[in-house]
Residue, then its C-alpha position, 0 to 999 in steps of 0.5 A: x125343336x131340339x138343336x145340335x148338341x154333340x160334336x158328331x152333327x157338326x163333323x157330319x154336317x160341315x154346316x155353321x152352328x149358329x146363323x145371324x142376321x144383322x142387316x135388318x132386324x136382328x135375329x138368331x138361329x141354331x143349327x137344328x140336330x137331324x139324326x137321319x138326315x138325308x144326304x144333300x138335304x140342306x141344313x134346318x135352323x131354328x129361330x131364337x126366340x126374342x126372349x131368350x136374348x132380348x133381356x140380356x143386354x151386355x152379352x148381347x152388347x159384346x156380340x155386337x161389338x165383336x161382329x162390328x169389329x175386324x176379324x170378329x176380335x177386340x181386347x178386353x180394354x176396347x170391349x169395355x170402353x165400347x160397352x160400358x164408357x162409364x166403366x170407372x163407376x162399375x166392376x167393368x172387368x167382372x162385367x165383361x166376364x159375366x157378359x162373355x160367361x153369358x154369351x157362351x152358355x146361353x146366346x152361343x150355347x154349342x153343347x159339346x161341340x166347343x165355344x164359339x167365343x174364344x180367349x186368346x192372349x197375345x203380347x200381354x193383352x186378353x182378346x176376345x174373339x168370335x169363330x169364323x164364318x165357317x161356325x158363326x155364319x153371318x149375313x153381312x160377311x156372306x154379302x161381302x165375300x159373294x161381291x168379292x167371289x163376283x168380282x173374281x168371276x168376272x175377272x176370270x171371264x166367268x158369269x158372275x150374275x149367280x153370285x151377284x143375285x144371291x149376294x142382293x138377296x141378302x143385302x135388304x136392311x140396314x146393318x145393325x139398324x137399332x141406334x143404340x149400336x150406330x156409333x160401333x157399326x158406323x165403319x161396317x155400315x159404310x162398307x156394306x152400304x158401298x157393297x150394296x150398292x156395287x150388286x145393285x149397279x151391276x145387276x142393273x148393268x147386267x140385265x141391260x146388257x141381257x135386254x132385261x129392262x123391266x128387271x133393272x127398272x124394278x132393282x132401281x125402283x126398289x132402291x129409291x123405295x128404300x131410300x128416296x134421297x139416293x141420287x145414284x138410283x134415281x138418275x139411272x132410273x130416270x134415264x131408263x124411264x126416258x129410254x121408254x118414252x115415260x119422261x113424266x115418271x121419271x119428272x114425278x120421280x125426281x120431285x118426290x126426291x127433291x122434296x125428301x131432300x127438302x125435308x132433310x135441308x139439302x138439295x139434289x146434286x148439280x148433276x141431277x138437276x143438270x140431268x132433269x133439265x135435260x130431261x124437260x128440254x128433250x135433249x139427248x141424254x147419256x150416261x157412261x159408266x165403266x164397271x160399277x165397283x165402288x158406286x156410293x159417291x160416284x161423281x157425275x159430272x159434265x163433259x161436252x154436251x153429255x151427261x156422264x156417269x163416272x165410278x171408280x174401276x177395280x180389277x182387271x180392265x172392265x169393258x164399258x157398259x154403254x147406255x144411250x137414251x133419246x126422248x124419242x127412241x129409234x128402231x127396235x122394240x121397246x121392253x115392256x115397263x116394270x109395272x110399280x107393285x102397291x107399296x105396302x112398306x114405308x121407307x126408313x124415311x117415313x115415306x113411300x114413293x109415288x106410283x107413277 
């Protein structure tokens, strides 16, 4: 399959020349040259074979380090320190130049369009910088952009649901899950996990407002399948299950999460244990939350006889999403429950959730 090789194609399509997948399995894609492309036809990308880049360690390390840095840029000294921490034993400057050359000519090659890796000089420093999102599309950056757009849309009285659903579709898998790059990716991963939870819980709120309880339950169950120790998702899902008179399923999910935490030498938080106590005793449950804009690390605390979920609020004064669950639901039709599918994949904790 022939890939784009001239500037006319880029000018005509206005599409990114390279796409990089960083959430989950790392992948590279190049824009495919289509001389007779029909108007409004979506661009086509060809996946770069892993064998083409997997043996180019320093160049790939350079690419990934830059993608973890703010504005996709770093000085030569910062890059040498990140990629070759014991650089005293090698000619690190030469190694960096070689890695940059391989990255330009082989991995991010664009023919005559121009380099996607720029060399800048500022304040006596030499800086390497990757091209922006318009030329190198990165799924992690697209996710953060969609979250920001959704928040702005809601503040302007527009429906954020399409943007949130598009963001959720991108949010699968851990950012640079390879342990080799864990240190470089730590800050970036924290930001992306926060955005992923923001999208999840806001979608859950919107689906509940539309009385699409099954969709909300499906999202929360998927979050627990990925991370059984996610107590934010666990508590929300337990409340939904109790609301549908499925108390035993809620307690089974809690038991599984508790077992996972014990394996990690941890235990459920106070708010989770209090919620479970109320479920077991058949007490009224209430979870209140302002809009979910910063969910990871939220604090759930007790007020009176209610269990209240409190989250940080951003942007315009958001309306409250109120979800009340009673052991015996009063009036109205109970929405059909989400039917848990057979769990074929394992979580990154090497365990699968029980099917209730």
